[in-house]
SELOZA-162783 format. One record per residue (C-alpha): residue number from 1; residue in three letters; chain; x, y, z. Coordinates in steps of 0.1 Angstrom, whole numbers, plus 5000, padded with zeros to 4 digits. Last residue first. Layout:
<recs>
     i    aa   ch     c1     c2     c3
   NUM   ala    A      X      Y      Z
...
</recs>
This chain:
<recs>
     i    aa   ch     c1     c2     c3
   143   ser    A   2878   3903   7694
   142   ile    A   2915   3910   7688
   141   trp    A   2927   3914   7651
   140   gly    A   2945   3898   7623
   139   ile    A   2951   3899   7587
   138   val    A   2979   3878   7575
   137   thr    A   2994   3879   7539
   136   his    A   3003   3848   7521
   135   gly    A   3034   3837   7505
   134   asp    A   3026   3800   7511
   133   arg    A   3059   3796   7533
   132   ser    A   3053   3827   7550
   131   ala    A   3016   3821   7560
   130   ser    A   3025   3786   7570
   129   ala    A   3051   3800   7593
   128   tyr    A   3028   3825   7607
   127   phe    A   3003   3797   7616
   126   ala    A   3032   3777   7630
   125   ala    A   3040   3807   7655
   124   ile    A   3004   3811   7665
   123   ala    A   3000   3772   7671
   122   his    A   3032   3771   7691
   121   asp    A   3021   3802   7711
   120   ile    A   2988   3784   7720
   119   ala    A   3005   3752   7731
   118   val    A   3011   3717   7720
   117   ile    A   3024   3721   7684
   116   pro    A   3053   3697   7681
   115   glu    A   3086   3710   7671
   114   gly    A   3095   3710   7634
   113   ala    A   3096   3748   7632
   112   arg    A   3108   3764   7664
   111   trp    A   3083   3775   7692
   110   trp    A   3084   3800   7721
   109   gly    A   3121   3805   7729
   108   glu    A   3127   3842   7723
   107   gly    A   3147   3832   7692
   106   ala    A   3120   3809   7680
   105   leu    A   3094   3838   7683
   104   gly    A   3119   3861   7663
   103   glu    A   3122   3836   7636
   102   val    A   3085   3830   7633
   101   ile    A   3080   3868   7634
   100   gln    A   3106   3875   7607
    99   ala    A   3088   3849   7584
    98   ala    A   3054   3867   7591
    97   glu    A   3071   3900   7582
    96   leu    A   3083   3884   7549
    95   ala    A   3047   3870   7542
    94   thr    A   3032   3904   7550
    93   ile    A   3014   3911   7582
    92   val    A   2982   3935   7583
    91   phe    A   2966   3946   7617
    90   gly    A   2929   3950   7626
    89   pro    A   2920   3980   7647
    88   gly    A   2910   3981   7683
    87   tyr    A   2896   3956   7707
    86   gly    A   2865   3943   7687
    85   tyr    A   2866   3948   7649
    84   asp    A   2877   3983   7647
    83   tyr    A   2882   3989   7610
    82   asp    A   2909   4009   7592
    81   val    A   2931   3977   7587
    80   glu    A   2965   3986   7604
    79   val    A   3001   3984   7593
    78   gly    A   3023   3987   7624
    77   thr    A   3040   3955   7630
    76   gly    A   3011   3933   7641
    75   his    A   2994   3932   7674
    74   leu    A   2997   3896   7687
    73   ala    A   3025   3882   7666
    72   lys    A   3042   3916   7669
    71   glu    A   3040   3914   7708
    70   leu    A   3054   3879   7706
    69   trp    A   3083   3893   7687
    68   pro    A   3090   3921   7712
    67   tyr    A   3093   3895   7740
    66   arg    A   3113   3912   7768
    65   gly    A   3103   3947   7761
    64   pro    A   3078   3950   7789
    63   asn    A   3075   3918   7808
    62   ala    A   3042   3916   7827
    61   glu    A   3023   3932   7796
    60   val    A   3038   3906   7773
    59   ile    A   3031   3877   7796
    58   arg    A   2995   3891   7801
    57   ala    A   2991   3893   7764
    56   leu    A   2999   3857   7761
    55   gly    A   2972   3845   7786
    54   leu    A   2947   3870   7773
    53   tyr    A   2946   3862   7736
    52   asp    A   2930   3827   7735
    51   glu    A   2933   3813   7699
    50   leu    A   2913   3816   7666
    49   leu    A   2932   3806   7635
    48   lys    A   2919   3808   7598
    47   asp    A   2936   3796   7566
    46   arg    A   2940   3758   7570
    45   glu    A   2910   3749   7589
    44   pro    A   2885   3774   7577
    43   asp    A   2897   3772   7540
    42   leu    A   2895   3804   7523
    41   ala    A   2880   3801   7489
    40   ala    A   2848   3821   7498
    39   val    A   2870   3851   7508
    38   gly    A   2885   3851   7474
    37   ala    A   2851   3847   7457
    36   asp    A   2836   3876   7475
    35   thr    A   2800   3868   7482
    34   ala    A   2809   3850   7515
    33   glu    A   2774   3855   7533
    32   ala    A   2780   3876   7565
    31   glu    A   2792   3868   7598
    30   asn    A   2812   3840   7585
    29   trp    A   2845   3852   7597
    28   val    A   2859   3861   7563
    27   gln    A   2826   3874   7554
    26   phe    A   2825   3898   7583
    25   leu    A   2861   3908   7574
    24   leu    A   2848   3921   7539
    23   glu    A   2835   3951   7557
    22   pro    A   2871   3961   7557
    21   asp    A   2870   3972   7521
    20   ala    A   2903   3988   7508
    19   lys    A   2922   3968   7534
    18   ile    A   2900   3937   7526
    17   arg    A   2908   3941   7488
    16   glu    A   2944   3944   7496
    15   ala    A   2942   3912   7517
    14   leu    A   2926   3895   7487
    13   pro    A   2954   3905   7464
    12   his    A   2980   3893   7489
    11   pro    A   2967   3858   7490
    10   met    A   2953   3848   7524
     9   lys    A   2960   3842   7560
     8   ala    A   2933   3848   7587
     7   leu    A   2944   3855   7623
     6   cys    A   2917   3861   7653
     5   leu    A   2932   3865   7687
     4   val    A   2905   3858   7711
     3   met    A   2895   3879   7743
     2   ser    A   2874   3864   7770
     1   met    A   2861   3879   7800
</recs>
């Protein structure tokens, strides 16, 4: 079985449209034609990230409470998108929360800005760092 963490970063107004109309997520992940101009403007290389979820989720589950920032990176901070895209509802992370997650992940020893990106946790942290730097909202889910 495979589970994938799906993250997409975008300007806040687009994130708000997706929260109001979660069906736009199909356009984000090319499962429907991108008729929304904001969705069509997303760069697949820069604005979307797909990474293996299970390995990191097992670490969180095996160490309850030890990695709260990794848990937030994988599951959000509480704001959800009212749509079940696979394994539960999607989540929304603001640019400020993304910065907090990056700082928290560094404190937990996962990745620090400027270090090479050589592992899944590094790629996730770097994605949140770029969202924070760009002032973008992240919408994520597990599929």
